[in-house]
MARBA-3410 file (N, C-alpha, C, O; in Angstrom, 1 decimal):
199
-49.4,-27.6,84.4,-48.8,-28.3,83.9,-49.2,-29.7,82.6,-50.1,-30.4,82.4 ~ -47.5,-29.5,81.8,-48.5,-30.4,80.8,-47.8,-32.1,81.8,-47.3,-32.2,82.9 ~ -48.1,-33.0,81.1,-47.8,-34.4,81.4,-46.5,-34.5,80.4,-46.5,-34.3,79.2 ~ -45.6,-34.9,80.8,-44.1,-35.5,80.8,-44.5,-36.5,79.6,-43.8,-36.4,78.6 ~ -45.3,-37.3,79.7,-45.8,-37.8,78.5,-46.0,-37.5,77.2,-45.4,-38.1,76.4
-46.8,-36.5,77.0,-47.1,-35.3,76.1,-45.6,-34.7,75.5,-45.0,-35.0,74.5 ~ -45.3,-33.8,76.6,-43.8,-33.4,76.1,-42.6,-34.2,75.7,-41.7,-33.9,75.1 ~ -42.8,-35.4,76.2,-41.6,-36.1,76.0,-42.5,-37.1,74.4,-41.8,-38.1,74.0 ~ -43.7,-36.9,73.7,-43.7,-37.8,72.6,-43.1,-36.5,71.3,-42.4,-36.7,70.3 ~ -43.7,-35.3,71.8,-43.6,-34.2,70.5,-42.5,-33.7,70.5,-42.4,-32.8,69.8
-41.6,-33.9,71.1,-40.1,-33.5,71.2,-39.2,-34.7,71.2,-38.0,-34.8,71.5 ~ -39.9,-35.6,70.8,-39.0,-37.0,70.1,-39.8,-37.5,68.7,-39.3,-38.5,68.2 ~ -40.8,-36.9,68.2,-41.5,-37.1,67.5,-40.8,-36.7,65.9,-40.5,-35.6,65.5 ~ -40.7,-37.6,65.3,-39.9,-38.5,63.8,-40.1,-37.0,62.9,-39.1,-36.3,62.8 ~ -41.3,-36.6,62.3,-41.6,-35.2,61.8,-41.3,-33.9,62.5,-41.8,-33.5,63.6
-40.6,-33.4,61.9,-39.7,-32.3,62.4,-40.1,-30.7,62.3,-39.7,-29.8,63.0 ~ -40.9,-30.6,61.4,-42.2,-29.8,61.6,-43.0,-29.8,62.7,-43.1,-28.7,63.3 ~ -43.6,-30.8,63.2,-44.0,-31.3,64.0,-43.6,-30.7,65.3,-44.3,-29.9,66.0 ~ -42.6,-31.2,65.4,-41.9,-31.4,66.7,-41.1,-29.8,66.6,-40.2,-29.6,67.4 ~ -41.2,-28.9,65.9,-40.4,-27.6,66.2,-42.2,-26.7,66.3,-42.4,-25.8,67.1
-42.9,-27.0,65.8,-43.8,-26.3,66.0,-44.0,-26.7,67.8,-43.5,-26.0,68.7 ~ -44.6,-27.5,67.9,-44.8,-27.7,69.6,-43.6,-27.4,70.4,-43.7,-27.0,71.5 ~ -42.3,-27.6,69.5,-41.5,-26.9,70.8,-41.5,-25.1,71.4,-41.3,-24.6,72.4 ~ -42.0,-24.5,69.6,-42.4,-23.1,69.5,-43.9,-23.1,70.5,-44.0,-22.4,71.5 ~ -44.6,-23.7,70.2,-45.9,-23.4,71.2,-45.5,-23.3,72.6,-45.8,-22.3,73.2
-44.9,-24.4,73.4,-44.5,-24.7,74.9,-43.7,-23.4,75.0,-44.0,-22.2,75.4 ~ -42.7,-23.9,74.5,-41.6,-22.5,75.1,-41.5,-21.0,74.9,-40.8,-20.2,75.5 ~ -42.7,-20.7,73.7,-43.1,-18.7,73.4,-44.4,-18.7,73.7,-44.6,-17.5,73.8 ~ -45.3,-19.3,73.9,-46.4,-19.3,74.5,-47.2,-18.0,75.3,-48.3,-17.8,74.9 ~ -46.5,-17.1,76.5,-46.6,-16.2,76.6,-46.3,-15.1,75.3,-46.8,-14.0,75.4
-45.4,-15.3,74.3,-45.4,-14.3,73.5,-45.9,-14.1,71.8,-45.8,-13.2,71.0 ~ -46.6,-15.9,71.7,-47.9,-16.2,70.8,-48.4,-15.6,71.0,-48.5,-14.7,70.2 ~ -49.5,-15.5,72.4,-50.7,-14.8,73.1,-50.9,-13.4,73.4,-51.8,-12.9,73.9 ~ -49.5,-12.7,72.6,-49.4,-11.5,73.2,-49.3,-10.7,74.3,-49.5,-9.5,74.5 ~ -48.8,-11.5,75.1,-48.3,-11.2,76.9,-47.2,-10.5,76.5,-47.2,-9.4,77.1
-46.1,-10.7,75.8,-44.7,-10.3,76.0,-44.5,-10.1,74.0,-45.0,-10.6,73.0 ~ -43.4,-8.8,74.4,-42.7,-8.6,73.0,-41.8,-9.6,72.0,-41.8,-9.7,70.8 ~ -41.3,-10.3,72.9,-40.8,-11.4,72.3,-40.3,-12.6,72.8,-41.1,-12.9,73.6 ~ -39.7,-13.1,72.8,-39.3,-14.9,73.4,-38.1,-15.1,72.6,-37.8,-14.6,71.5 ~ -37.2,-16.2,73.9,-36.0,-16.7,73.2,-36.2,-18.0,72.9,-36.9,-18.6,73.7
-35.6,-18.9,72.1,-36.2,-20.5,71.8,-35.0,-21.0,71.8,-34.1,-20.3,71.3 ~ -34.5,-22.6,72.2,-32.8,-22.8,71.5,-33.4,-24.0,70.8,-33.9,-25.1,71.2 ~ -33.1,-23.4,69.3,-33.4,-24.8,68.6,-32.1,-25.6,67.9,-31.0,-25.1,67.8 ~ -32.2,-26.9,67.4,-31.4,-27.2,67.1,-31.3,-26.6,64.9,-32.2,-26.7,64.1 ~ -30.2,-26.2,64.7,-29.4,-25.4,63.6,-30.7,-26.0,62.5,-31.6,-25.4,61.9
-30.4,-27.3,62.4,-31.4,-27.4,60.9,-32.5,-27.3,61.3,-33.3,-27.8,60.5 ~ -33.1,-26.9,62.4,-34.5,-26.6,62.3,-34.9,-25.4,62.7,-36.1,-25.3,63.1 ~ -33.9,-23.9,62.6,-34.3,-23.0,62.2,-35.2,-22.5,60.9,-36.1,-21.7,61.0 ~ -34.6,-23.0,59.7,-35.0,-23.0,58.3,-36.5,-22.5,58.3,-37.0,-21.5,57.9 ~ -37.0,-23.7,59.1,-38.6,-23.7,59.6,-39.8,-22.6,59.7,-40.9,-22.6,59.3
-38.4,-21.4,60.8,-38.9,-20.7,61.5,-39.9,-19.4,60.0,-40.9,-18.7,60.0 ~ -38.9,-19.6,59.1,-40.0,-18.3,58.1,-41.5,-19.3,57.6,-42.6,-18.7,57.5 ~ -41.5,-20.1,57.4,-42.8,-21.4,57.3,-43.3,-20.7,58.1,-43.4,-19.6,57.5 ~ -43.9,-20.6,59.6,-44.7,-20.5,60.5,-45.0,-18.8,60.9,-46.1,-18.4,61.4 ~ -44.2,-18.2,60.7,-44.4,-16.7,60.9,-44.6,-15.4,59.7,-45.0,-14.2,59.7
-44.2,-16.4,58.5,-43.9,-15.3,57.4,-45.8,-15.5,57.2,-46.5,-16.4,57.3 ~ -46.0,-13.8,56.8,-47.1,-13.1,57.0,-47.8,-12.8,57.9,-49.0,-12.6,57.8 ~ -47.3,-12.6,59.0,-47.4,-12.1,60.4,-46.6,-11.1,61.2,-45.5,-10.9,61.0 ~ -47.1,-10.8,61.7,-46.0,-9.3,62.5,-44.9,-10.0,63.4,-44.3,-9.5,64.4 ~ -44.7,-11.4,63.0,-43.3,-11.4,64.1,-42.4,-11.5,63.3,-42.6,-12.0,62.2
-41.3,-11.0,63.4,-40.1,-11.1,62.8,-39.4,-12.3,64.0,-39.8,-12.8,65.1 ~ -38.1,-12.5,63.3,-37.0,-13.5,64.1,-35.6,-13.2,64.0,-35.2,-12.8,62.9 ~ -35.0,-13.3,64.6,-33.3,-12.7,64.5,-32.4,-14.2,65.1,-32.1,-14.3,66.3 ~ -32.1,-14.9,64.3,-31.0,-16.2,64.6,-29.6,-15.9,65.5,-28.8,-15.0,65.5 ~ -29.7,-16.6,66.0,-28.2,-16.2,66.8,-27.3,-17.4,66.8,-27.9,-18.4,67.0
-26.2,-17.5,66.7,-25.2,-18.4,66.8,-25.2,-18.8,68.1,-25.1,-17.9,68.9 ~ -25.1,-20.7,68.6,-25.3,-20.9,69.7,-23.9,-21.7,69.7,-22.9,-21.4,69.1 ~ -24.3,-22.9,70.7,-23.2,-24.2,70.8,-23.9,-25.7,70.6,-25.1,-25.8,70.6 ~ -23.1,-26.6,70.3,-23.1,-27.3,70.1,-24.1,-27.8,68.7,-24.8,-28.9,68.8 ~ -24.1,-27.4,68.3,-25.5,-27.6,67.2,-26.7,-27.3,67.3,-27.6,-27.7,66.6
-26.6,-26.1,68.5,-28.2,-25.6,68.8,-27.7,-24.1,68.2,-26.5,-23.7,68.1 ~ -29.0,-23.4,67.8,-29.0,-21.8,67.7,-30.0,-21.1,68.8,-31.0,-21.6,69.3 ~ -29.5,-19.9,68.8,-30.9,-19.3,69.3,-31.7,-18.5,68.6,-31.1,-17.9,67.8 ~ -33.3,-18.4,68.7,-34.0,-17.9,67.7,-34.8,-16.7,68.8,-35.3,-17.1,69.8 ~ -34.8,-15.0,68.3,-34.9,-14.5,69.2,-36.8,-14.0,68.2,-37.1,-13.0,67.5
-37.5,-14.6,68.5,-38.8,-14.3,68.4,-39.5,-12.7,68.8,-39.4,-12.5,70.0 ~ -40.1,-11.6,68.0,-40.4,-10.6,68.5,-41.0,-9.4,67.6,-40.5,-9.3,66.4 ~ -41.8,-8.7,68.0,-42.3,-8.4,67.3,-42.3,-6.6,67.4,-42.7,-6.0,68.3 ~ -41.7,-6.0,66.2,-40.8,-5.2,66.2,-41.3,-3.9,67.0,-40.5,-3.3,67.8 ~ -42.5,-3.4,66.7,-42.9,-2.0,67.4,-43.2,-2.1,68.6,-43.1,-1.1,69.3
-43.8,-3.4,69.2,-43.5,-3.7,70.8,-42.5,-3.7,71.3,-42.3,-3.2,72.4 ~ -41.4,-4.4,70.6,-39.9,-4.5,71.4,-39.1,-2.7,71.3,-38.4,-2.1,72.1 ~ -39.5,-2.3,70.3,-38.8,-1.2,70.1,-39.8,0.3,71.2,-39.2,1.4,71.3 ~ -40.9,0.0,71.8,-41.0,0.6,72.8,-40.7,0.2,74.0,-40.7,0.9,75.0 ~ -40.3,-1.2,73.9,-40.1,-1.6,75.2,-39.0,-0.9,75.5,-38.7,-0.2,76.4
-38.1,-1.6,74.4,-36.1,-1.0,74.9,-36.0,0.3,74.9,-34.8,0.6,75.1 ~ -37.1,1.5,74.6,-37.0,2.8,74.7,-37.9,3.4,75.8,-38.5,4.5,75.9 ~ -38.0,2.1,76.7,-38.8,2.6,78.3,-37.3,3.3,78.9,-36.2,2.8,78.8 ~ -37.5,4.5,79.5,-36.7,5.2,80.0,-35.5,4.1,81.0,-34.3,4.2,80.9 ~ -35.9,3.1,81.9,-35.6,2.3,82.8,-34.7,1.5,82.0,-33.5,1.7,82.1
-35.3,0.6,81.0,-34.5,0.5,80.0,-33.2,0.9,78.8,-32.1,0.4,78.4 ~ -33.8,1.7,78.7,-32.8,2.6,78.1,-31.9,2.8,78.6,-31.0,2.8,77.8 ~ -31.6,3.2,79.9,-30.6,3.5,80.7,-29.5,2.2,81.0,-28.3,2.3,80.9 ~ -30.1,1.4,81.3,-29.1,0.3,81.3,-28.5,-0.2,80.0,-27.3,-0.4,79.9 ~ -29.4,-0.3,79.0,-28.8,-0.5,77.9,-27.6,1.0,77.5,-26.4,0.9,77.3
-28.3,1.9,77.6,-26.8,3.0,77.0,-25.8,2.5,77.9,-24.7,2.5,77.4 ~ -25.9,2.2,78.8,-24.4,1.5,80.4,-23.4,0.7,79.5,-22.2,1.0,79.3 ~ -24.4,-0.6,78.9,-23.7,-1.4,77.6,-23.0,-1.3,76.8,-22.1,-2.1,76.6 ~ -23.5,0.0,76.0,-22.8,0.5,74.3,-23.7,0.7,73.8,-23.4,0.7,72.6 ~ -25.3,0.8,74.1,-26.4,0.4,73.0,-27.0,1.5,73.0,-28.2,1.4,72.8
-26.4,2.9,73.3,-26.9,4.1,73.2,-27.5,4.8,71.6,-27.0,4.1,70.6 ~ -28.0,5.5,71.3,-28.2,6.0,70.2,-28.6,5.0,68.9,-28.6,5.4,67.7 ~ -28.9,3.9,69.2,-29.1,2.9,68.0,-30.9,2.6,68.2,-31.6,2.4,69.1 ~ -30.9,2.5,67.2,-32.3,1.8,66.5,-32.8,0.7,66.9,-31.8,0.1,67.4 ~ -33.9,-0.1,67.0,-33.7,-1.9,67.3,-33.0,-2.5,66.6,-31.9,-2.8,67.1
-33.2,-2.7,65.5,-31.8,-3.5,64.6,-30.5,-3.5,64.8,-29.9,-4.5,64.7 ~ -30.1,-2.4,65.2,-28.8,-2.1,65.4,-28.5,-2.7,66.5,-27.5,-3.4,66.4 ~ -29.0,-2.8,67.7,-29.0,-3.0,69.1,-29.4,-4.3,68.7,-28.8,-4.9,69.6 ~ -29.9,-5.0,68.1,-30.0,-6.6,67.6,-28.5,-7.5,67.3,-27.9,-8.6,67.7 ~ -28.2,-6.2,66.2,-26.8,-6.5,65.8,-25.9,-6.2,66.7,-24.9,-6.9,66.6
-26.1,-5.2,68.0,-25.1,-5.5,69.1,-25.0,-6.9,70.0,-24.1,-7.7,70.2 ~ -26.2,-6.8,70.6,-26.2,-7.8,70.8,-25.8,-9.3,70.3,-25.8,-10.2,71.1 ~ -25.5,-9.5,69.2,-25.4,-10.7,68.3,-23.7,-10.5,68.5,-23.2,-11.6,68.6 ~ -23.3,-10.0,68.5,-21.8,-9.7,68.6,-21.2,-9.8,70.1,-20.0,-10.1,70.4 ~ -22.2,-9.4,71.0,-22.0,-10.2,72.3,-22.2,-11.4,72.4,-21.5,-11.9,73.3
-22.7,-11.8,72.1,-23.1,-13.4,72.5,-22.1,-14.5,71.3,-21.8,-15.7,71.5 ~ -21.9,-14.0,70.6,-20.5,-14.5,69.4,-19.2,-14.1,70.7,-18.6,-15.0,71.2 ~ -19.1,-12.9,70.9,-17.6,-12.8,71.5,-17.5,-13.6,73.4,-16.6,-14.2,74.0 ~ -18.7,-13.2,73.6,-18.9,-14.0,75.1,-18.9,-15.4,75.0,-18.2,-16.1,75.7 ~ -19.9,-15.9,73.9,-19.2,-16.9,73.6,-18.5,-18.0,73.4,-18.5,-19.1,73.9
-17.8,-17.3,72.5,-16.1,-17.5,71.9,-15.4,-17.6,73.5,-14.8,-18.7,73.8 ~ -15.4,-16.9,74.0,-14.3,-16.5,75.4,-14.9,-17.7,76.5,-14.4,-18.1,77.6 ~ -16.1,-18.1,75.9,-16.7,-18.8,77.4,-17.0,-18.0,78.3,-15.9,-18.0,78.8 ~ -17.7,-17.1,79.0,-17.6,-16.1,79.4,-19.3,-15.6,79.6,-19.8,-14.5,79.9 ~ -19.8,-17.0,79.2,-21.9,-16.9,79.1,-22.2,-16.0,78.3,-21.7,-15.7,77.2
-23.2,-15.4,79.1,-24.7,-15.1,77.8,-24.4,-13.4,78.0,-23.8,-13.1,79.1 ~ -24.7,-12.4,77.2,-24.8,-10.7,77.8,-26.1,-10.9,78.7,-27.2,-11.5,78.4 ~ -25.7,-10.3,80.2,-26.3,-9.9,81.1,-27.9,-9.4,80.7,-28.9,-9.3,81.5 ~ -28.0,-9.2,79.9,-28.6,-7.3,79.3,-29.5,-8.2,78.3,-30.5,-7.5,78.0 ~ -29.8,-9.8,77.5,-30.8,-10.5,77.3,-32.0,-9.7,77.6,-32.5,-9.0,76.8
-32.4,-9.7,78.7,-33.6,-9.7,79.5,-33.5,-8.0,79.3,-33.4,-7.5,80.4 ~ -33.5,-7.3,78.6,-33.8,-6.2,78.1,-34.6,-6.2,77.2,-35.6,-5.4,77.1 ~ -34.2,-7.1,76.1,-35.0,-7.6,74.7,-35.9,-8.8,75.5,-36.9,-9.2,74.7 ~ -35.9,-9.3,76.2,-37.0,-10.3,76.4,-38.0,-9.6,77.5,-38.6,-10.2,78.4 ~ -38.1,-8.4,77.2,-39.1,-7.7,78.5,-38.9,-8.1,80.1,-39.9,-7.7,80.7
-38.3,-8.5,80.6,-38.0,-8.8,81.9,-38.4,-6.7,82.1,-38.3,-5.8,81.3 ~ -38.9,-6.8,83.5,-38.7,-5.7,84.6,-37.2,-5.3,84.2,-36.3,-6.0,84.0 ~ -37.4,-3.5,84.2,-36.2,-2.9,84.3,-35.2,-3.7,85.7,-34.1,-4.2,85.6 ~ -36.0,-3.6,86.8,-35.3,-3.2,88.4,-35.0,-5.4,88.2,-34.1,-5.8,89.0 ~ -35.5,-6.2,87.5,-35.1,-7.3,87.6,-33.5,-7.5,86.7,-32.5,-8.1,87.1
-33.7,-6.7,85.2,-32.6,-6.8,84.4,-31.4,-5.8,85.4,-30.5,-6.3,86.2 ~ -31.5,-4.9,85.3,-30.4,-4.2,86.8,-29.6,-5.1,87.5,-28.4,-5.1,87.4 ~ -30.4,-6.0,88.2,-30.3,-6.4,89.6,-29.2,-7.9,88.8,-28.0,-7.9,89.1 ~ -29.6,-8.8,88.1,-29.3,-9.7,87.9,-27.6,-9.2,87.2,-26.6,-9.9,87.3 ~ -27.8,-7.9,86.4,-26.3,-7.3,85.9,-25.5,-6.9,86.6,-24.4,-6.6,86.2
-25.9,-6.7,88.0,-25.2,-5.8,89.1,-25.0,-7.0,89.9,-24.0,-7.0,90.6 ~ -25.7,-8.0,90.0,-25.4,-9.3,90.8,-24.5,-10.3,90.1,-23.8,-11.1,90.8 ~ -24.4,-10.4,89.0,-24.2,-11.2,88.0,-25.1,-12.8,88.3,-24.6,-13.9,88.0 ~ -26.1,-12.8,88.8,-27.4,-13.6,88.7,-27.4,-14.1,89.8,-28.1,-15.0,90.1 ~ -26.7,-13.6,90.6,-27.1,-14.0,92.3,-27.8,-13.3,92.8,-28.1,-12.3,92.2
-28.3,-13.5,94.5,-28.5,-13.1,95.2,-30.2,-12.4,94.9,-30.5,-11.2,95.3 ~ -31.1,-13.5,94.2,-32.3,-13.2,93.9,-33.2,-13.1,95.0,-33.1,-13.3,96.2 ~ -34.4,-12.6,94.0,-35.2,-13.1,95.5,-36.3,-14.5,95.7,-36.7,-15.1,96.7 ~ -36.7,-14.6,94.2,-37.1,-15.6,93.1,-36.7,-15.6,91.9,-36.0,-14.7,91.5 ~ -36.9,-16.8,91.1,-36.9,-17.4,90.0,-38.2,-17.6,89.7,-38.9,-17.7,90.6
-38.7,-17.8,88.3,-39.4,-18.0,87.6,-38.9,-18.3,86.1,-38.3,-19.3,85.8 ~ -39.5,-17.3,85.3,-39.0,-16.9,84.1,-38.1,-16.4,83.4,-37.8,-16.5,82.2 ~ -37.5,-15.4,84.9,-36.3,-15.2,84.7,-36.4,-14.7,86.3,-37.4,-14.6,87.0 ~ -35.0,-14.4,86.7,-34.8,-14.4,88.2,-35.6,-13.0,89.0,-35.8,-12.3,88.0 ~ -36.0,-12.4,89.8,-36.5,-11.4,90.3,-35.8,-11.4,91.4,-35.2,-12.3,92.0
-35.8,-9.7,91.7,-35.0,-8.8,92.2,-35.6,-8.0,93.0,-35.1,-7.6,94.1 ~ -36.9,-7.6,92.5,-37.6,-6.5,93.0,-39.1,-7.2,92.5,-39.2,-8.1,91.6 ~ -40.5,-6.4,93.4,-41.5,-6.9,93.4,-41.5,-8.3,93.0,-41.1,-8.6,91.9 ~ -42.0,-9.5,93.9,-42.0,-10.1,94.1,-43.3,-10.5,93.7,-43.4,-11.4,92.9 ~ -44.2,-9.9,94.3,-45.8,-10.3,93.7,-46.0,-10.4,92.5,-46.4,-11.4,91.9
-45.6,-9.2,92.3,-46.4,-8.7,90.5,-45.6,-10.2,89.9,-46.4,-11.1,89.6 ~ -44.1,-10.4,89.6,-43.7,-11.2,89.3,-44.4,-12.6,89.2,-44.3,-13.3,88.1 ~ -45.1,-13.0,90.3,-45.5,-14.3,91.0,-46.8,-14.0,90.2,-47.4,-14.9,89.7 ~ -47.2,-12.7,90.0,-48.6,-13.1,88.9,-48.1,-13.2,87.6,-48.7,-13.9,86.8 ~ -47.2,-12.7,87.1,-46.7,-12.6,85.8,-46.8,-14.2,85.5,-47.5,-14.7,84.6
-46.2,-14.9,86.4,-45.6,-16.2,86.1,-46.9,-16.9,85.9,-46.7,-17.8,85.1 ~ -48.2,-16.7,86.5,-48.9,-17.2,87.1,-49.3,-17.6,85.6,-49.5,-18.7,85.1 ~ -49.4,-16.5,85.1,-50.6,-15.7,83.7,-49.4,-16.3,82.6,-49.8,-16.9,81.7 ~ -48.5,-16.2,82.7,-47.5,-17.1,81.9,-47.9,-18.4,81.2,-48.2,-18.7,80.0 ~ -47.6,-19.3,82.6,-48.2,-20.8,82.8,-49.4,-20.9,82.2,-49.4,-21.7,81.3
-50.8,-20.0,82.5,-51.8,-20.6,82.3,-51.8,-19.9,80.6,-52.8,-20.1,79.9 ~ -50.4,-19.0,80.1,-51.1,-19.1,78.7,-50.5,-20.3,78.0,-51.0,-20.7,76.9 ~ -49.1,-21.0,78.7,-48.5,-22.0,77.8,-49.5,-22.7,77.8,-49.7,-23.1,76.6 ~ -51.0,-23.6,79.1,-51.7,-25.0,79.3,-52.5,-24.6,77.9,-52.6,-25.4,76.9 ~ -53.0,-23.0,77.9,-54.1,-22.8,76.8,-53.5,-23.1,75.5,-54.0,-23.9,74.7
-52.4,-22.2,75.2,-51.7,-22.9,73.4,-51.4,-23.9,73.5,-51.3,-24.3,72.3 ~ -51.1,-24.9,74.3,-50.5,-26.3,74.2,-52.0,-26.9,73.7,-52.1,-27.6,72.7 ~ -53.4,-26.4,74.7,-54.4,-27.4,74.4,-55.3,-27.1,72.7,-56.0,-27.9,72.0 ~ -54.8,-25.9,72.4,-54.8,-25.4,71.1,-54.6,-26.5,69.8,-55.3,-26.9,68.9 ~ -53.1,-26.6,70.3,-52.6,-27.5,69.5,-53.0,-28.6,69.6,-53.2,-29.3,68.6
-53.1,-29.0,70.6,-53.5,-30.2,70.6,-54.8,-30.6,69.9,-54.9,-31.7,69.5 ~ -55.6,-30.0,69.8,-56.8,-29.4,69.2,-57.1,-29.8,67.6,-58.1,-30.2,67.0 ~ -55.8,-29.4,67.4,-55.7,-29.1,65.9,-55.2,-28.3,65.5,-54.4,-28.6,64.5 ~ -55.1,-26.5,66.0,-55.0,-25.6,65.3,-53.2,-25.2,65.2,-52.2,-25.5,65.9 ~ -53.4,-24.8,64.5,-51.9,-24.6,63.9,-51.6,-23.3,64.7,-52.3,-22.4,65.3
-50.0,-23.5,64.0,-49.4,-21.9,65.2,-49.4,-20.8,64.7,-48.8,-19.9,65.2 ~ -50.0,-20.5,63.4,-50.5,-18.7,62.6,-51.4,-18.6,63.2,-51.7,-17.4,63.5 ~ -52.5,-20.2,63.8,-54.0,-19.5,64.3,-54.2,-19.9,66.1,-55.2,-20.1,66.7 ~ -52.9,-20.0,66.4,-52.5,-19.5,68.2,-52.4,-18.6,68.3,-53.0,-18.0,69.2 ~ -51.4,-17.9,67.0,-50.6,-17.0,67.4,-51.8,-15.8,66.7,-51.4,-14.7,67.0
-52.4,-15.8,66.4,-53.4,-15.1,65.5,-54.3,-14.5,66.7,-54.8,-13.4,66.8 ~ -54.5,-15.4,67.3,-55.7,-15.4,68.9,-54.4,-14.3,69.9,-54.8,-13.7,70.9 ~ -53.7,-14.3,69.7,-52.8,-13.9,70.4,-52.3,-11.9,69.8,-51.9,-11.0,70.6 ~ -52.3,-11.8,68.7,-51.8,-11.2,68.0,-53.1,-9.7,68.1,-53.0,-8.7,67.4
END
C-alpha cells in the first residue's frame, strides 16, 4: 500500500502533467506492467488531451468515453491483446448475447461507447459487460451480469463470482505491480519508461 500522504501530494499537485502521470501509474499499473490487455481510468475532461503525449509511439491505444460531472473515462488498451481476449469463446458468448456479435474490436468499442452514453443519459448506470473489455474472467463477468452485481463471493479489482483463490492471487500480483510501478515513478522514471519495461 502507498502512504496516503504520497497519493494526496501527487493528486493535488499543481503540475497537471505530473498529476495525470501519477494517476495513470497508480490506477493502471497492472496494465502498464503488461499484466492486463486494458485498463479504465476516470480523468478530469481537461486532462484527457495529455494521454496522447504519454502513449504516442507505444503499442498503447486509448478510447475516451463521455463521463459525468466534468469527468471522462479513458480506456487504455493494447489492440492485439484485447482482440485476443474478447475473442475467447466464453467472452465472445457473453458479448454476443449483448449485441456485439460479428464485430471487430473497434466496432465493439463503438457499441460500448453508445451503451455507456445511453445508460448514462437514462441514469441506469454502467454497461455490465465492461468487465469483458477490462480482461476480467468470463465467469465473473457473466456472474455480474446475471446478478446485477449482487451475490458475489469476494471483491477486489472486480467482483468475483468464481474461483476466489485464482482471483486472490491475481489481486495480490496487481497490488505488487502497483507498488513496483509507483516506486519506479518516485525514483524518476517516466511513464513511457515504466511502460516499456512492461511491454
